[in-house]
Kinemage of the C-alpha trace (Angstrom):
@kinemage 1
@onewidth
@group {chain A} dominant
@subgroup {mainchain}
@vectorlist {calphas} color= white
{ca met a 1} P 15.448 9.948 -2.824
{ca leu a 2} L 12.317 8.139 -3.949
{ca val a 3} L 12.763 4.885 -5.855
{ca ser a 4} L 10.498 2.762 -8.031
{ca ala a 5} L 9.032 -0.252 -6.205
{ca lys a 6} L 10.137 -2.715 -8.889
{ca glu a 7} L 13.507 -3.710 -7.473
{ca met a 8} L 12.393 -3.895 -3.823
{ca leu a 9} L 9.469 -6.168 -4.743
{ca asn a 10} L 11.449 -8.488 -7.017
{ca lys a 11} L 13.974 -8.817 -4.191
{ca ala a 12} L 11.153 -9.492 -1.698
{ca arg a 13} L 9.593 -12.140 -3.893
{ca gln a 14} L 12.917 -13.930 -4.291
{ca gly a 15} L 13.634 -13.630 -0.567
{ca lys a 16} L 10.153 -14.868 0.430
{ca tyr a 17} L 9.160 -11.768 2.393
{ca ala a 18} L 6.831 -8.862 1.613
{ca val a 19} L 7.201 -5.085 1.653
{ca gly a 20} L 4.408 -3.202 3.383
{ca gln a 21} L 2.523 -0.424 1.657
{ca phe a 22} L 1.295 1.875 4.394
{ca asn a 23} L -1.206 4.495 3.304
{ca ile a 24} L -0.490 8.049 4.405
{ca asn a 25} L -3.081 10.642 5.371
{ca asn a 26} L -1.034 13.567 6.703
{ca leu a 27} L 2.410 14.652 7.894
{ca glu a 28} L 2.268 12.706 11.179
{ca trp a 29} L 1.399 9.499 9.346
{ca thr a 30} L 4.199 9.911 6.828
{ca lys a 31} L 6.809 10.802 9.421
{ca ala a 32} L 5.826 7.860 11.662
{ca ile a 33} L 6.072 5.350 8.791
{ca leu a 34} L 9.377 6.700 7.456
{ca leu a 35} L 11.018 6.742 10.906
{ca thr a 36} L 9.850 3.181 11.587
{ca ala a 37} L 11.234 1.987 8.251
{ca gln a 38} L 14.574 3.652 8.975
{ca glu a 39} L 14.763 2.333 12.559
{ca asn a 40} L 14.092 -1.210 11.313
{ca asn a 41} L 16.205 -0.991 8.161
{ca ser a 42} L 13.195 -1.947 6.045
{ca pro a 43} L 12.171 -0.900 2.548
{ca val a 44} L 8.733 0.740 2.517
{ca ile a 45} L 6.006 1.882 0.138
{ca leu a 46} L 3.936 4.970 0.999
{ca gly a 47} L 0.462 4.541 -0.468
{ca val a 48} L -1.707 7.532 -1.362
{ca ser a 49} L -5.289 7.141 -2.528
{ca glu a 50} L -6.713 9.875 -4.744
{ca gly a 51} L -9.018 10.875 -1.902
{ca ala a 52} L -6.107 11.202 0.534
{ca ala a 53} L -4.092 13.205 -2.020
{ca lys a 54} L -7.016 15.591 -2.421
{ca tyr a 55} L -7.332 15.866 1.362
{ca met a 56} L -3.636 16.740 1.668
{ca gly a 57} L -3.909 19.458 -0.972
{ca gly a 58} L -2.983 17.568 -4.122
{ca phe a 59} L -0.229 15.359 -5.521
{ca asp a 60} L 2.354 18.163 -5.561
{ca thr a 61} L 1.883 18.755 -1.827
{ca val a 62} L 2.339 15.042 -1.109
{ca val a 63} L 5.517 14.800 -3.215
{ca gly a 64} L 6.943 17.955 -1.623
{ca met a 65} L 6.197 16.714 1.886
{ca val a 66} L 7.633 13.231 1.311
{ca asn a 67} L 10.804 14.491 -0.389
{ca gly a 68} L 11.269 17.036 2.392
{ca leu a 69} L 10.937 14.354 5.069
{ca leu a 70} L 13.382 12.000 3.319
{ca lys a 71} L 15.958 14.775 3.449
{ca gly a 72} L 15.099 16.224 6.866
{ca leu a 73} L 14.931 12.855 8.641
{ca asn a 74} L 17.982 11.426 6.807
{ca ile a 75} L 16.033 8.457 5.454
{ca thr a 76} L 18.386 6.067 3.652
{ca val a 77} L 16.190 2.947 3.244
{ca pro a 78} L 14.412 2.462 -0.122
{ca val a 79} L 11.119 4.399 -0.203
{ca ala a 80} L 8.567 4.305 -3.021
{ca leu a 81} L 5.707 6.815 -3.237
{ca his a 82} L 2.797 4.978 -4.819
{ca ile a 83} L -0.668 6.067 -5.914
{ca asp a 84} L -3.186 3.518 -4.627
{ca his a 85} L -6.138 2.556 -6.857
{ca gly a 86} L -5.339 5.358 -9.262
{ca ser a 87} L -7.793 6.241 -12.006
{ca tyr a 88} L -6.335 6.723 -15.487
{ca asp a 89} L -6.168 10.512 -15.055
{ca gly a 90} L -5.056 10.232 -11.429
{ca ala a 91} L -2.165 7.920 -12.345
{ca ile a 92} L -0.956 10.361 -15.001
{ca lys a 93} L -1.216 13.346 -12.634
{ca ala a 94} L 0.683 11.451 -9.917
{ca met a 95} L 3.476 10.648 -12.374
{ca glu a 96} L 3.694 14.297 -13.423
{ca ala a 97} L 3.916 15.373 -9.768
{ca gly a 98} L 6.859 13.059 -9.063
{ca phe a 99} L 5.419 9.815 -7.656
{ca ser a 100} L 7.905 6.963 -8.126
{ca ser a 101} L 5.315 4.200 -8.479
{ca ile a 102} L 1.688 4.006 -9.545
{ca met a 103} L -1.241 1.699 -9.431
{ca phe a 104} L -3.692 1.953 -12.254
{ca asp a 105} L -6.908 0.255 -11.188
{ca gly a 106} L -8.834 -0.606 -14.344
{ca ser a 107} L -10.636 -3.519 -12.691
{ca his a 108} L -14.059 -1.843 -13.053
{ca tyr a 109} L -13.662 -1.506 -16.846
{ca pro a 110} L -14.533 -4.297 -19.289
{ca phe a 111} L -11.433 -6.530 -19.447
{ca glu a 112} L -10.324 -5.438 -22.935
{ca glu a 113} L -10.459 -1.795 -21.889
{ca asn a 114} L -8.511 -2.544 -18.693
{ca ile a 115} L -5.818 -4.142 -20.931
{ca ala a 116} L -5.676 -1.201 -23.359
{ca lys a 117} L -5.496 1.459 -20.631
{ca thr a 118} L -2.988 -0.506 -18.524
{ca lys a 119} L -0.761 -0.849 -21.596
{ca glu a 120} L -0.771 2.917 -22.174
{ca ile a 121} L 0.037 3.611 -18.512
{ca val a 122} L 2.909 1.074 -18.562
{ca glu a 123} L 4.508 2.717 -21.602
{ca leu a 124} L 4.291 6.175 -20.081
{ca ala a 125} L 5.468 5.090 -16.604
{ca his a 126} L 8.374 2.980 -17.802
{ca ser a 127} L 9.642 5.820 -19.988
{ca lys a 128} L 10.083 7.725 -16.698
{ca gly a 129} L 11.447 4.816 -14.643
{ca ile a 130} L 8.218 4.531 -12.625
{ca ser a 131} L 6.889 1.121 -11.511
{ca val a 132} L 3.328 0.008 -12.293
{ca glu a 133} L 0.777 -2.076 -10.389
{ca ala a 134} L -2.369 -3.225 -12.185
{ca glu a 135} L -5.502 -4.886 -10.847
{ca val a 136} L -7.643 -7.768 -12.024
{ca gly a 137} L -10.951 -8.650 -10.344
{ca ser a 138} L -12.035 -5.980 -7.881
{ca ile a 139} L -10.903 -6.196 -4.262
{ca gly a 140} L -13.892 -6.347 -1.918
{ca gly a 141} L -14.948 -3.770 0.655
{ca glu a 142} L -14.938 -0.038 0.156
{ca glu a 143} L -12.003 1.943 -1.205
{ca asp a 144} L -12.835 5.596 -1.879
{ca gly a 145} L -16.341 4.594 -2.956
{ca val a 146} L -15.352 1.576 -5.093
{ca val a 147} L -17.197 -1.441 -3.647
{ca gly a 148} L -16.677 -5.150 -4.331
{ca ala a 149} L -17.495 -8.304 -2.383
{ca gly a 150} L -14.244 -10.166 -1.797
{ca glu a 151} L -14.129 -11.326 -5.396
{ca val a 152} L -11.708 -13.824 -6.833
{ca ala a 153} L -9.705 -13.005 -9.957
{ca asp a 154} L -9.499 -15.215 -13.041
{ca pro a 155} L -5.930 -16.623 -13.353
{ca gln a 156} L -6.042 -16.358 -17.164
{ca glu a 157} L -6.979 -12.672 -16.981
{ca cys a 158} L -4.107 -12.223 -14.508
{ca lys a 159} L -1.754 -13.846 -17.029
{ca ala a 160} L -2.922 -11.526 -19.821
{ca ile a 161} L -2.419 -8.399 -17.693
{ca ser a 162} L 0.926 -9.601 -16.329
{ca glu a 163} L 2.207 -9.916 -19.910
{ca leu a 164} L 1.710 -6.183 -20.551
{ca gly a 165} L 5.009 -5.357 -18.851
{ca ile a 166} L 3.554 -4.334 -15.471
{ca asp a 167} L 5.845 -4.691 -12.447
{ca phe a 168} L 3.435 -6.158 -9.894
{ca leu a 169} L -0.161 -7.351 -9.880
{ca ala a 170} L -3.067 -6.966 -7.473
{ca ala a 171} L -5.483 -9.861 -7.839
{ca gly a 172} L -8.570 -10.447 -5.744
{ca ile a 173} L -8.309 -13.669 -3.712
{ca gly a 174} L -11.232 -13.067 -1.359
{ca asn a 175} L -9.506 -10.177 0.452
{ca ile a 176} L -11.410 -6.999 1.268
{ca his a 177} L -10.652 -3.418 2.258
{ca gly a 178} L -11.564 -2.138 5.687
{ca lys a 179} L -12.506 -4.283 8.686
{ca tyr a 180} L -13.157 -7.951 7.954
{ca pro a 181} L -16.708 -9.113 8.767
{ca glu a 182} L -17.168 -12.047 11.157
{ca asn a 183} L -18.489 -14.261 8.343
{ca trp a 184} L -15.433 -13.673 6.119
{ca ala a 185} L -14.436 -16.873 4.324
{ca gly a 186} L -10.679 -16.208 4.363
{ca leu a 187} L -8.174 -16.019 1.519
{ca asn a 188} L -8.523 -18.402 -1.399
{ca phe a 189} L -5.080 -20.035 -1.587
{ca glu a 190} L -6.077 -22.423 -4.354
{ca val a 191} L -6.739 -19.472 -6.666
{ca leu a 192} L -3.619 -17.655 -5.430
{ca gly a 193} L -1.562 -20.722 -6.340
{ca lys a 194} L -3.062 -20.749 -9.847
{ca ile a 195} L -2.466 -17.006 -10.292
{ca asn a 196} L 1.124 -17.464 -9.109
{ca glu a 197} L 1.619 -20.247 -11.684
{ca ala a 198} L -0.012 -18.251 -14.468
{ca thr a 199} L 2.005 -15.087 -13.876
{ca gly a 200} L 5.487 -16.579 -13.431
{ca asp a 201} L 7.812 -14.478 -11.294
{ca met a 202} L 5.471 -11.491 -11.062
{ca pro a 203} L 5.353 -10.084 -7.500
{ca leu a 204} L 1.724 -10.257 -6.343
{ca val a 205} L -0.033 -7.691 -4.165
{ca leu a 206} L -2.386 -8.344 -1.288
{ca his a 207} L -4.794 -5.467 -0.721
{ca gly a 208} L -6.760 -5.169 2.504
{ca gly a 209} L -3.891 -6.410 4.672
{ca ser a 210} L -5.437 -5.069 7.912
{ca gly a 211} L -6.890 -7.890 9.960
{ca ile a 212} L -5.816 -10.908 7.902
{ca pro a 213} L -4.606 -13.609 10.353
{ca glu a 214} L -0.825 -14.101 10.579
{ca glu a 215} L -0.754 -17.646 9.235
{ca met a 216} L -2.722 -16.553 6.146
{ca ile a 217} L -0.280 -13.679 5.564
{ca lys a 218} L 2.657 -16.091 5.772
{ca glu a 219} L 1.034 -18.554 3.395
{ca ala a 220} L 0.248 -15.749 0.928
{ca ile a 221} L 3.913 -14.656 0.987
{ca ser a 222} L 5.004 -18.250 0.280
{ca leu a 223} L 2.757 -18.156 -2.826
{ca gly a 224} L 4.286 -15.071 -4.427
{ca val a 225} L 2.767 -12.134 -2.520
{ca ala a 226} L 5.540 -9.531 -2.174
{ca lys a 227} L 3.546 -6.384 -1.335
{ca ile a 228} L 0.893 -6.104 1.364
{ca asn a 229} L -1.242 -3.004 1.812
{ca val a 230} L -2.131 -1.737 5.272
{ca asn a 231} L -4.326 1.265 6.000
{ca thr a 232} L -7.320 0.605 8.271
{ca glu a 233} L -5.266 -0.797 11.155
{ca cys a 234} L -3.102 2.324 11.435
{ca gln a 235} L -6.211 4.519 11.350
{ca val a 236} L -7.849 2.522 14.130
{ca val a 237} L -4.847 2.609 16.509
{ca phe a 238} L -4.268 6.307 15.812
{ca ala a 239} L -7.896 7.068 16.713
{ca glu a 240} L -7.777 4.886 19.838
{ca ala a 241} L -4.612 6.565 21.169
{ca thr a 242} L -5.976 10.055 20.452
{ca arg a 243} L -9.285 9.217 22.154
{ca lys a 244} L -7.472 7.923 25.246
{ca tyr a 245} L -5.347 11.092 25.521
{ca ile a 246} L -8.428 13.311 25.406
{ca glu a 247} L -10.593 11.101 27.637
{ca glu a 248} L -7.848 11.200 30.275
{ca gly a 249} L -8.051 15.007 30.109
{ca lys a 250} L -4.394 15.371 29.092
{ca asp a 251} L -5.257 18.077 26.585
{ca leu a 252} L -6.414 20.208 29.521
{ca gln a 253} L -3.145 19.879 31.473
{ca gly a 254} L -0.517 22.565 30.840
{ca lys a 255} L 0.068 22.899 27.108
{ca gly a 256} L -1.531 19.526 26.418
{ca phe a 257} L -3.645 21.104 23.691
{ca asp a 258} L -0.530 21.729 21.552
{ca pro a 259} L -1.033 19.547 18.442
{ca arg a 260} L 2.496 18.197 18.840
{ca lys a 261} L 1.449 16.785 22.209
{ca leu a 262} L -2.115 15.954 21.254
{ca leu a 263} L -1.078 13.848 18.247
{ca ala a 264} L 2.049 12.253 19.773
{ca pro a 265} L 0.309 9.174 21.253
{ca gly a 266} L -1.360 8.498 17.898
{ca val a 267} L 1.979 8.769 16.101
{ca asp a 268} L 3.547 6.298 18.547
{ca ala a 269} L 0.625 3.927 17.961
{ca ile a 270} L 1.163 4.066 14.184
{ca lys a 271} L 4.885 3.388 14.634
{ca glu a 272} L 4.130 0.340 16.765
{ca cys a 273} L 1.558 -0.948 14.274
{ca val a 274} L 3.940 -0.475 11.313
{ca lys a 275} L 6.792 -2.219 13.147
{ca glu a 276} L 4.566 -5.212 13.958
{ca lys a 277} L 3.603 -5.489 10.299
{ca met a 278} L 7.221 -5.240 9.145
{ca glu a 279} L 8.095 -8.071 11.527
{ca leu a 280} L 5.215 -10.183 10.241
{ca phe a 281} L 6.005 -9.472 6.566
{ca gly a 282} L 9.702 -10.238 7.104
{ca ser a 283} L 10.999 -6.945 5.668
{ca ile a 284} L 13.123 -5.906 8.673
{ca asn a 285} L 16.825 -5.553 7.784
{ca gln a 286} L 16.041 -6.110 4.093
{ca ala a 287} L 16.959 -2.563 3.067
């Protein structure tokens, strides 16, 4: 059964570890992440961008698939199904479909409008027991067409949003989505420290978790980050494993073209990637 992400993230923040949000793109992805979470006794958040939901046939399809897998695979660890960078309408549709957690990303609106819309979403979500993530200061890189340049959030704006009753907060601290460029300046821990102070016990969220060096991840967790989003890295290893299988001509041997065989190496690569992240974030055996 799906749960809100509130409790797992408060527990993570207190325990000085982080729960990974792994974005899903299809059945293989979802199954690989859920099995890895179960095998490692780790809580997990399945992230779904609006683009990925559309690709999979809509929010109802995603909810049906995830609930079916929880039952069919006997998943007992806490699992939250979370819309990633949801628009106002997208967040509402995801809630109606049965998502257990939502992110409303109002960071591209003028600040007052972000506050007003976030407040409305919080009221609606909390009436249904659904957790809410909000965003202040856009996260750099490209996320379904939304582009920013590794911006840094204003701690006072973070404080104002955190006081609206949200459950966790995404704040830009120089992190970006996608692959990190060679000239990337790294995370801004001074600002993260100020945001942490300004927002009290609020679990903070680090977007663009693919490719951030280990020591930076650990320092971010020590400063209140309790949720770390990973997407690009799983996509890259899945593609690499699939390419290798085909380049070695394995799809031409026997029934090697069967999608169950063709996609198996990619699934194993995702599982390995997710396990490594769970080890790094410290969430293993925290279910």
